[in-house]
C-alpha positions as CSV (number, residue, x, y, z in Angstrom):
1,M,34.4,4.5,-11.7
2,E,31.9,1.5,-11.7
3,R,28.2,2.3,-11.5
4,N,26.1,0.3,-9.0
5,I,23.3,-1.4,-10.8
6,D,20.1,-2.5,-9.1
7,V,19.4,-6.1,-10.4
8,K,15.7,-5.6,-9.8
9,N,15.6,-2.4,-11.8
10,P,18.7,-2.3,-14.0
11,L,17.5,0.6,-16.1
12,A,16.5,2.7,-13.0
13,C,13.0,3.0,-14.4
14,P,10.6,5.1,-12.2
15,V,7.7,2.8,-13.2
16,V,9.5,-0.3,-12.0
17,S,10.5,1.5,-8.8
18,T,6.9,2.6,-8.1
19,L,5.5,-0.8,-8.8
20,G,8.1,-2.3,-6.5
21,L,6.8,-0.1,-3.6
22,I,3.1,-0.9,-4.1
23,S,3.0,-4.3,-5.9
24,G,1.3,-7.3,-4.5
25,K,-2.2,-8.5,-3.9
26,W,-2.8,-6.5,-0.8
27,K,-0.8,-3.3,-0.8
28,P,-2.9,-1.4,-3.3
29,M,-6.0,-2.3,-1.3
30,V,-4.4,-1.2,1.9
31,I,-3.6,2.2,0.3
32,H,-7.1,2.4,-1.2
33,V,-8.8,1.9,2.2
34,L,-6.5,4.4,3.9
35,I,-7.0,7.2,1.3
36,E,-10.3,8.2,2.9
37,Q,-9.3,8.2,6.6
38,P,-7.1,6.6,9.3
39,V,-8.4,3.1,10.2
40,R,-7.7,0.8,13.2
41,F,-6.1,-2.5,12.5
42,G,-9.2,-4.6,13.3
43,K,-11.4,-2.6,11.0
44,L,-8.8,-2.8,8.3
45,K,-8.6,-6.5,8.6
46,K,-12.4,-6.8,8.5
47,I,-12.6,-4.6,5.4
48,M,-9.9,-6.6,3.7
49,S,-11.2,-10.1,4.5
50,P,-10.0,-12.8,3.8
51,I,-6.5,-11.4,4.5
52,S,-4.8,-13.1,7.5
53,Q,-3.6,-11.0,10.4
54,K,0.0,-12.1,9.7
55,V,-0.2,-11.0,6.0
56,L,-1.8,-7.7,6.9
57,T,0.8,-7.0,9.5
58,E,3.6,-7.8,7.0
59,Q,2.0,-5.6,4.3
60,L,1.6,-2.7,6.8
61,R,5.1,-3.0,8.0
62,E,6.5,-3.0,4.5
63,L,4.4,0.1,3.6
64,E,5.5,1.8,6.8
65,S,9.2,1.0,6.1
66,V,9.1,2.9,2.8
67,G,7.1,5.9,4.3
68,I,3.7,5.2,2.7
69,V,1.9,4.3,5.9
70,Q,2.1,5.7,9.3
71,R,1.3,3.7,12.5
72,D,-0.1,5.6,15.4
73,V,-0.5,4.0,18.9
74,L,-3.3,6.0,20.6
75,A,-3.3,6.7,24.4
76,D,-0.4,4.3,25.0
77,K,-2.6,1.3,24.4
78,V,-1.1,-1.4,22.2
79,L,-4.6,-2.5,21.1
80,N,-5.5,0.9,19.9
81,V,-3.4,1.2,16.8
82,T,-4.5,3.3,13.9
83,Y,-3.0,3.3,10.4
84,S,-3.0,6.3,8.0
85,L,-1.3,7.3,4.8
86,T,1.6,9.8,5.0
87,D,1.6,12.7,2.5
88,Y,3.9,10.5,0.5
89,G,1.3,7.7,0.6
90,K,-1.5,10.1,-0.3
91,S,0.4,11.1,-3.4
92,L,-0.3,7.6,-4.7
93,A,-4.0,8.3,-5.0
94,P,-4.0,9.5,-8.6
95,V,-1.7,6.6,-9.6
96,L,-4.2,4.0,-8.1
97,E,-7.1,5.9,-9.7
98,A,-5.4,5.7,-13.1
99,L,-4.8,2.0,-12.7
100,Y,-8.4,1.5,-11.6
101,L,-9.8,3.3,-14.6
102,W,-7.5,1.4,-17.0
103,G,-8.5,-1.9,-15.5
104,E,-12.2,-1.0,-15.6
105,I,-12.0,-0.2,-19.3
106,N,-9.6,-2.9,-20.4
107,I,-10.0,-6.0,-18.2
108,P,-13.1,-8.0,-18.9
109,Y,-14.8,-9.5,-15.9
110,S,-17.7,-12.0,-15.9
111,K,-20.7,-10.4,-14.3
């Protein structure tokens, strides 16, 4: 019987799989902002400036499609949309914290 091999992760490495879910310029920031509390789209866009509305929408949809982010429409108003982390998404908090600490120690920034 032939085994199906994922060309993006041929060794089925959990680290590669995890990074595939949260990689990119904006996804870790979206998760970071939503760790504290649910946030409306407009506020999220403002916090994450200079992200464009299109890119933020794409990132949120991708995170929603894998179960990390939940989209809630409040009181049947399209303009009143709140985003929050699912329990699955909240479980990424220690992962992001570890990446933050490693970066703070090991990546030099000009101050």
